[in-house]
N, C-alpha and C positions, 0 to 999 in steps of 0.2 A: 358202237365202237367196241373193238376187242382189245383187251389188255392181257399181257402175259404176266402171271404171278409166279415168282420163283423163290420167295422167302416166306414171310408171315402171311402173305396173301393166299398161300396154299391152304391155310387153315380157314375153314368156312366161318367160324365164329369171329375170327380176327377180321376177315374181309367184310362180314356183315355189319361190323361196328361202323364202317365207313360207307359201305355200299349195300344197304339192306335189300334193295330190289335187284341186285346183280344176279346173273345167271351163269352158273358153271357150265361151260359147253363141253369140255373134255380135258383129259390130260394131254399135254403137249410138250414140245421141246424146241429149243433154239439150236441151230447148228453154228459152230465156230465161235462159241462164247464159253467163258469160264465163270464159276460162282466162287466168290471169296467172302469170308467174314472179315471185312476190313473197312466198312463204312462207319466212321465214328458217329455215335449218337450224341449230339452235343447238348441235349437238354439236361437240366440238372437232375431230373428224375432218372436219368440213365447212368448216373455215377455209381460206381461200386467201389467202396473203400477209397473214395477220392479219385478214382480213375474212370475214364470213359469206357462204356461198353460199346460193342460194335454190332452192326446189322450186316446182312448180306448185300453185296453189290455184284454186278457182273461186268466183265470187260471182254473185249474181243480176244479170242484165243486162236489156236490152230484150227485148221479145217476139220480135224478129227474130234475136237472138243464139242461137248454138247451139255446143255443144262436142261434138266427136266423141270416142269412146272405145270401150271394150269392155264387154260384159255378161258377168259372171263368176259362175258358181254355186260357192258355197263351203259347206262344212259348218259347223255351229255352232262347232266347235273352231277351224276356220280363221278364222272371223270374229273370234274372240277374239285370235288371233295378229295379224290385221290391225289390231285395236284397238290393240295394242302398237306395231306398225310405224307406224301413222298417229296416234300419240298427240297430236300437235299439232292435229289436226283433230277435228271433231265429226261424228257420223253424222247424215245428213239423208235423210229419205224423199223419193224422187223418182219421176217417171214416166219410163220409158225408151222410146225409139223406135228402130225398125229403120232402119239406115242406107240400106238398099236400097229398102225399100217405104214408108218413112215411117209405117208402122203402129205403134200402141202395142204394145210387147212385154210388158213386165212392170212392176210396181212394184218398186223396189229401194232400195238405199241408196247414198249417195255420201259420201265423206269430204271435208268442206268446212270452210272457216274461217267460223264463224258470228259470232264476236266478234273483230273485227279493227280494229286501230288503224293505219291506213296511215302515219301520221307516225312510228311506232316502227320502221319498216323502214329499214335503211340502204341507200339506193339506189345508193351509189357502190360497187357490187359487181361483181366479175367473176362471171358465172354459172358454175356448175360444168360444164365441158365433158363430164365423165364422165356426169353426170346427164342433160344434154340429149342426149348421144349414146345413152344407154340408151333414152330416150323415142323418139328418131328411128328407132333400129333396130327397136323394136317396131312403129312405124308402117309401116316398109317391108315388114314381113311381110304387110301387108294391101294393098299396092300403092301406086303413085305418087299416084293420086287421093286415097287416104286420107291419105297424107303431106301432100299439098298442102293439104287441108282443115285438117289439124292446124296447119300453118304459118300459114295465114290466120286461124285462130281462137285462136292462142296469142299472148299479148302480154307484152312486157317494157316496163314503164311503159305507154305507150299506143301503142307501135310493134309492129305485127304481126311475128312471127318471119320471115315471108316477106320482110321488108324489112331484116333485120339481117345485116350482113356476117359477123359472127362465126358465125352459124348456117350461112351458106353455106360458110364455111371448114370447119366440122365435117362438113357433108354431103360436101364435096369430099374430105376426108381419109378418110371412110368409103368412098367410091367407089374410092379408090386402094389400099384394103387388101383 
């Protein structure tokens, strides 16, 4: 089974905590989807100063939108473990495309929010620096062009990550370590 990872699953060590036998096939992208930092993490360990932090989710966008990520091959038992990890999302069948050749790769699944009530999300949140850093470190393993595409195609509210000062601060702190 093939899964498209677009957030923390881009990071190999994050992925391996859930799917230690998984195989990264290639970088990939989805056409017609947008990535937003708007999925509330409702577990108590995701509270920051009494407020929920958020994870990435994707939803259908315009035909010109695209989300970069990774194509991951997982076993049936690992898929069940991903179901537990991504329990706030639904499985959605998608077509996946190669980041380098733009050719269709495979059909696979992505974990996405299918029934979402935007007004229910508390927007006065500080996003989790640790979560965002996990995603950015994963991106850097694929190079700066990949990271830049991730920053341009990731949004907090309607602002791209490439324009958010807090994200720049996280990147700068990563460079200094």
